[in-house]
C-alpha positions as CSV (number, residue, x, y, z in Angstrom):
1,M,-27.9,-12.8,-9.1
2,D,-25.3,-15.7,-9.8
3,E,-23.6,-17.0,-7.0
4,N,-20.9,-18.6,-8.5
5,K,-19.9,-15.0,-9.9
6,N,-19.6,-13.6,-6.1
7,Y,-17.3,-13.5,-3.3
8,S,-18.8,-13.3,0.0
9,T,-17.1,-12.0,3.3
10,S,-18.7,-11.4,7.2
11,S,-15.6,-9.0,7.5
12,L,-17.1,-5.6,8.0
13,N,-13.5,-4.4,7.6
14,L,-12.5,-6.1,4.3
15,A,-15.9,-5.1,3.0
16,T,-15.2,-1.6,3.8
17,F,-11.9,-1.4,2.2
18,L,-13.3,-3.2,-0.9
19,C,-16.0,-0.7,-1.2
20,A,-13.4,2.2,-0.5
21,K,-11.9,0.6,-3.5
22,E,-14.5,0.9,-5.7
23,F,-15.9,-2.7,-5.6
24,K,-19.6,-2.4,-5.8
25,L,-21.6,-4.2,-2.9
26,L,-24.1,-6.4,-4.6
27,D,-25.9,-7.6,-1.3
28,I,-25.9,-7.9,2.4
29,K,-27.5,-11.3,3.3
30,N,-28.4,-12.8,6.8
31,G,-26.8,-15.4,8.3
32,S,-27.4,-16.9,11.8
33,R,-25.1,-14.6,13.4
34,R,-23.7,-12.2,11.2
35,K,-24.1,-10.6,8.2
36,T,-22.3,-11.4,4.8
37,F,-21.3,-9.0,2.2
38,I,-21.7,-10.1,-1.4
39,F,-19.2,-8.6,-4.0
40,E,-18.7,-9.4,-8.1
41,D,-15.8,-11.8,-8.0
42,S,-12.8,-11.1,-10.2
43,D,-9.1,-11.5,-10.5
44,R,-8.4,-7.9,-9.1
45,L,-10.5,-8.4,-6.5
46,K,-9.1,-11.9,-5.3
47,N,-5.7,-10.2,-5.4
48,L,-6.7,-7.2,-3.5
49,I,-8.2,-9.8,-0.7
50,R,-4.6,-11.4,-0.6
51,I,-3.0,-8.2,-0.3
52,F,-5.2,-7.2,2.5
53,N,-4.7,-10.4,4.6
54,F,-1.1,-11.0,3.6
55,G,0.3,-8.2,1.9
56,E,3.3,-5.9,3.3
57,V,2.2,-2.8,5.2
58,S,4.0,-0.4,2.9
59,D,2.1,-2.3,-0.1
60,P,0.5,0.7,-2.4
61,E,-2.5,-1.4,-3.3
62,L,-3.1,-1.1,0.8
63,M,-3.2,2.6,0.6
64,V,-6.8,4.4,1.1
65,N,-7.7,7.4,1.7
66,A,-8.7,8.0,5.4
67,R,-11.8,9.7,4.8
68,D,-13.1,7.5,1.8
69,I,-12.9,4.4,4.7
70,L,-14.5,6.0,7.3
71,Q,-17.2,7.1,4.5
72,M,-17.6,3.5,3.8
73,L,-17.6,2.0,6.8
74,R,-20.6,4.6,7.4
75,N,-22.2,3.4,4.4
76,L,-22.1,0.1,5.2
77,K,-23.0,0.8,8.9
78,A,-26.5,2.4,7.6
79,K,-26.8,-0.3,4.7
80,L,-27.0,-3.1,7.8
81,Y,-29.5,-1.0,9.7
82,N,-31.6,-0.2,7.0
83,S,-34.8,-1.8,6.7
84,E,-34.2,-2.8,3.3
85,Y,-31.7,-5.7,4.2
86,H,-33.8,-7.0,7.7
87,N,-35.2,-10.2,7.7
88,R,-33.5,-11.1,4.4
89,E,-31.9,-14.7,4.1
């Protein structure tokens, strides 16, 4: 995995949003206190992150089906506790 072409975040909320927007989660890495979610970087991803952090509440790019968000959150939490990701750095 080429680290230079990846985006990482320790925000579970942002990672959930990106997964709901159909970005593929490449990996979850252990940090000293928090997990880090790794996604493939792209211009679209950067734009969505900017909108997620600073966009207007009414921005259509922020709109995601509530069921999709809840499902992605459940999926990410399951991966956090999955033995595949335990003790990896």
